[in-house]
C-alpha positions as CSV (number, residue, x, y, z in Angstrom):
1,M,-20.9,-17.7,-7.8
2,N,-20.9,-14.8,-5.8
3,P,-20.9,-11.4,-7.2
4,V,-17.9,-10.3,-4.9
5,T,-15.6,-13.8,-5.7
6,A,-16.3,-13.6,-9.5
7,I,-15.2,-9.9,-9.4
8,I,-12.4,-10.9,-7.5
9,Q,-11.3,-14.0,-9.7
10,R,-11.5,-11.7,-12.8
11,N,-9.4,-9.3,-11.3
12,L,-6.6,-11.7,-9.8
13,L,-6.8,-13.3,-13.6
14,N,-6.0,-9.9,-15.1
15,Y,-3.1,-9.6,-12.8
16,T,-1.6,-12.9,-13.7
17,R,-1.9,-12.3,-17.3
18,N,-0.6,-8.6,-17.1
19,R,3.2,-9.9,-16.5
20,G,4.8,-6.6,-18.1
21,R,3.7,-4.7,-15.2
22,M,4.0,-7.3,-12.4
23,I,8.0,-7.9,-13.8
24,G,8.1,-3.9,-13.9
25,S,6.7,-3.5,-10.4
26,M,9.5,-5.7,-8.5
27,V,12.3,-4.2,-10.7
28,M,11.5,-0.9,-9.4
29,S,11.7,-2.1,-5.7
30,M,14.5,-3.9,-6.7
31,F,16.5,-1.1,-8.0
32,M,15.0,1.1,-4.8
33,L,16.4,-1.6,-2.8
34,V,19.9,-1.6,-4.1
35,M,20.0,2.3,-4.4
36,F,19.3,2.9,-0.8
37,S,21.4,0.2,0.7
38,F,24.3,1.9,-0.9
39,M,23.4,5.7,0.0
40,M,22.2,4.0,3.8
41,K,24.6,1.8,4.5
42,S,27.0,4.0,6.2
43,S,24.2,6.2,8.3
44,M,22.5,3.0,9.4
45,S,25.5,1.0,10.8
46,G,23.5,1.5,14.6
47,F,21.3,-1.1,13.6
48,G,21.3,-4.6,14.2
49,E,20.1,-6.0,11.1
50,P,20.4,-2.8,8.8
51,M,19.5,-5.1,5.4
52,N,16.0,-6.3,7.0
53,Y,15.5,-2.4,7.9
54,L,15.8,-1.5,4.2
55,I,14.2,-4.6,2.9
56,A,11.5,-3.9,5.0
57,G,11.0,-0.5,3.7
58,V,10.9,-1.7,0.4
59,I,8.6,-4.6,0.5
60,I,6.1,-2.0,2.2
61,M,6.7,0.4,-0.5
62,T,5.9,-2.0,-3.0
63,V,2.4,-2.9,-1.2
64,F,1.5,0.3,-0.8
65,Q,2.4,1.6,-5.0
66,T,0.4,-1.5,-6.3
67,G,-2.3,-1.0,-3.9
68,I,-3.2,2.6,-5.0
69,N,-2.1,2.2,-8.7
70,N,-4.1,-1.5,-8.8
71,S,-7.3,0.9,-8.5
72,S,-6.8,2.5,-11.9
73,D,-8.0,-0.7,-13.4
74,I,-11.6,0.1,-12.7
75,L,-11.2,3.7,-14.5
76,S,-10.5,1.2,-17.9
77,D,-13.1,-0.8,-17.3
78,I,-15.5,2.4,-17.3
79,S,-13.9,3.7,-20.3
80,D,-13.8,0.4,-22.1
81,G,-17.8,-0.2,-21.5
82,Y,-17.2,-3.2,-19.5
83,M,-18.6,-1.9,-15.9
84,K,-21.9,-0.6,-18.0
85,E,-22.3,-4.3,-18.9
86,V,-21.6,-5.3,-15.3
87,M,-24.1,-3.1,-14.2
88,V,-26.9,-5.0,-16.6
89,A,-26.3,-7.8,-13.8
90,P,-28.6,-8.5,-10.8
91,I,-25.6,-7.1,-8.7
92,A,-25.2,-4.4,-6.1
93,R,-22.9,-1.8,-6.8
94,S,-21.3,-2.0,-3.0
95,Q,-20.5,-5.8,-4.0
96,I,-18.5,-4.3,-7.1
97,S,-16.5,-1.8,-5.2
98,I,-16.1,-4.5,-2.2
99,G,-14.7,-7.0,-4.6
100,N,-12.4,-4.5,-6.1
101,I,-10.9,-3.7,-2.4
102,I,-10.4,-7.0,-2.0
103,S,-9.1,-8.1,-5.1
104,G,-6.5,-4.9,-5.2
105,A,-5.9,-6.3,-1.5
106,V,-4.9,-9.8,-2.5
107,V,-2.6,-8.7,-5.7
108,S,-0.7,-6.3,-3.5
109,T,-0.1,-8.7,-1.1
110,L,1.0,-10.8,-3.8
111,Q,3.2,-8.6,-5.3
112,G,4.5,-8.0,-1.7
113,T,5.0,-11.8,-0.9
114,L,7.2,-12.1,-4.6
115,T,9.0,-9.1,-3.2
116,M,9.8,-10.7,-0.1
117,I,10.9,-14.3,-1.4
118,I,13.3,-12.5,-3.6
119,S,14.7,-10.5,-0.6
120,L,15.2,-13.8,0.8
121,L,17.8,-14.0,-1.6
122,I,20.0,-10.7,-1.1
123,G,20.0,-10.8,2.7
124,F,16.5,-10.5,4.1
125,K,16.8,-12.3,7.1
126,I,13.6,-13.9,8.9
127,N,12.3,-17.0,9.9
128,V,8.7,-18.7,9.3
129,F,7.0,-17.3,12.1
130,Q,8.3,-13.5,10.7
131,I,7.2,-14.4,7.0
132,L,3.9,-15.3,8.4
133,L,3.1,-12.3,10.5
134,L,4.6,-10.0,7.6
135,I,2.2,-11.1,5.2
136,A,-0.5,-10.9,7.9
137,V,0.2,-7.0,7.8
138,M,0.8,-7.1,4.4
139,L,-2.9,-8.1,3.5
140,V,-4.5,-5.5,6.2
141,S,-2.2,-2.7,5.1
142,A,-3.3,-3.3,1.5
143,M,-7.0,-3.4,2.5
144,T,-6.4,0.2,3.7
145,F,-4.6,1.1,0.4
146,S,-6.5,-0.4,-1.8
147,A,-9.7,1.8,-0.1
148,V,-7.5,4.4,-0.6
149,G,-7.0,4.2,-4.2
150,L,-10.6,3.3,-4.8
151,F,-11.7,6.1,-3.8
152,L,-9.1,8.4,-5.7
153,A,-10.2,6.7,-8.7
154,T,-13.5,7.8,-7.8
155,V,-12.7,11.2,-7.4
156,S,-10.4,11.2,-10.4
157,R,-13.0,9.9,-12.8
158,N,-10.7,9.2,-15.8
159,S,-7.3,7.9,-16.0
160,P,-5.0,10.8,-16.4
161,S,-6.5,12.5,-13.5
162,F,-6.0,9.3,-11.3
163,Q,-2.2,9.5,-12.5
164,T,-1.5,12.6,-11.6
165,I,-3.3,13.1,-7.6
166,S,-2.3,9.6,-6.8
167,S,1.4,10.5,-7.9
168,M,0.8,13.9,-5.9
169,I,-0.1,11.8,-2.7
170,M,2.6,8.8,-3.1
171,M,5.8,10.6,-3.8
172,P,5.4,12.9,-0.5
173,L,3.5,9.9,1.5
174,T,6.9,7.9,0.9
175,F,9.6,9.7,1.8
176,V,7.8,11.4,4.6
177,S,7.2,7.5,6.4
178,G,10.7,6.7,7.0
179,A,10.4,3.9,3.9
180,Y,13.6,4.8,2.3
181,I,14.8,7.8,5.0
182,P,14.7,7.0,9.0
183,T,12.3,9.8,10.3
184,T,15.0,9.8,13.2
185,M,17.2,11.8,10.5
186,M,14.0,14.1,9.0
187,P,13.6,17.6,9.9
188,G,11.9,18.6,12.8
189,F,9.7,20.9,10.7
190,L,8.6,17.6,8.8
191,L,7.6,15.8,11.9
192,P,3.9,16.3,12.0
193,V,3.7,15.4,8.6
194,V,5.4,12.2,9.7
195,Y,2.7,11.5,12.8
196,L,-0.2,12.1,10.4
197,N,1.0,9.8,7.6
198,P,-0.8,6.4,7.7
199,L,2.2,4.8,6.0
200,T,4.2,5.7,8.6
201,Y,3.3,3.2,11.2
202,V,2.6,0.5,8.4
203,T,6.5,1.1,7.8
204,S,7.0,0.5,11.5
205,I,5.0,-2.5,12.6
206,F,6.4,-3.7,9.3
207,R,10.2,-3.3,10.9
208,Y,9.4,-4.2,14.1
209,I,8.3,-7.7,12.9
210,A,11.4,-8.1,10.3
211,L,13.8,-6.9,12.8
212,G,12.4,-9.2,15.9
213,A,12.0,-6.3,17.9
214,Y,9.8,-7.8,20.3
215,K,12.0,-7.3,23.6
216,M,12.7,-3.6,22.9
217,S,11.5,-1.0,25.3
218,S,9.4,1.8,24.3
219,A,12.4,4.1,24.4
220,E,14.3,2.0,22.0
221,L,11.8,1.9,19.6
222,V,11.4,5.1,19.4
223,R,15.1,5.9,19.2
224,E,15.4,3.5,16.1
225,G,12.2,4.9,14.6
226,M,9.8,2.1,15.1
227,A,7.7,4.1,17.8
228,F,6.7,7.8,18.3
229,N,6.3,9.9,20.7
230,I,4.1,12.8,20.7
231,Y,4.4,15.3,23.4
232,G,5.0,12.5,25.9
233,F,2.7,10.2,23.8
234,I,3.9,6.7,22.6
235,I,2.3,5.1,19.8
236,T,3.8,2.0,19.4
237,P,3.6,-0.4,16.4
238,V,1.0,-2.0,17.2
239,M,-1.2,0.9,17.8
240,G,0.0,2.3,14.8
241,L,-1.3,-0.6,13.3
242,M,-4.6,-0.5,15.0
243,I,-4.5,3.1,13.8
244,T,-3.9,1.7,9.9
245,V,-7.2,-0.4,10.6
246,L,-9.1,2.7,11.4
247,I,-7.9,4.4,8.8
248,G,-8.9,2.1,6.2
249,T,-12.0,1.3,7.9
250,A,-13.1,4.9,7.2
251,F,-11.9,5.1,3.7
252,F,-13.3,1.4,2.7
253,A,-17.1,3.4,3.7
254,L,-16.1,6.3,1.7
255,S,-14.8,4.4,-1.3
256,V,-17.8,2.2,-1.5
257,G,-20.4,5.4,-0.4
258,K,-18.3,7.4,-3.3
259,F,-18.4,4.3,-5.8
260,N,-22.7,3.7,-5.0
261,Q,-23.2,7.4,-6.4
262,A,-20.9,7.6,-9.4
263,D,-22.6,7.8,-12.3
264,F,-20.5,5.6,-15.0
265,I,-22.3,6.5,-18.6
266,Q,-21.1,10.3,-17.8
267,W,-17.8,9.1,-16.6
268,Q,-17.5,6.8,-20.1
269,E,-18.3,9.8,-22.1
270,Y,-15.8,11.9,-19.9
271,S,-13.1,9.6,-21.1
272,R,-14.2,9.3,-24.7
273,H,-14.4,13.1,-25.1
274,R,-10.4,13.1,-23.6
275,R,-9.3,10.6,-25.9
């Protein structure tokens, strides 16, 4: 069996066995959906499908958070000694990192798809074509998030540091992405951060598909927060997705390179000392 395939199968098996984490993530997503639907419904009366607008943000946040947090599993593998056993096998380090990135992306996409299926029961109105497009966007964006997560894991080197660093990054990016609070409602001094945030563009393409806004003009998309006017240059949802792919490619290369240079024995000793 191909080493990358073996790692993906192993990580997917661990995902299906850890039902507590899977259910906990879905419960959190539903909580955010209910809370923000009550808080934002009155201010979003101008949107054609306000529930679609809100649910799209919740789903993509589920993919984002799962993609980042799932990378902590590799730190557990290192501290438990499993990674040292893997390194004995004739397998390149790049294959290990690639397998973990792909498996993390698949897990994130599955988690987002489950959230989307539940959302269909509470007012998420989309057709089969939109469902397929949204799953494709989830998979592409999950690859980026998983690569970012692995890079953070290799930088932090232990679970406590990873949790601290990831929380410091995820929380600000989440609330300036427009997922829960529309970017059109944010103060002007936050807009530079909004434009630099890759999560902003993932959220915009996700809503663009969920709302079926294919016939809207660029000006209308900007007004609804699904496109962005930066000094006269319009970043459309499709262009935003391309930016996300470029960022994902860069972090993919960075995480694989950083993983190849990692000293797992030192990491394991450091983790034991922390305990």
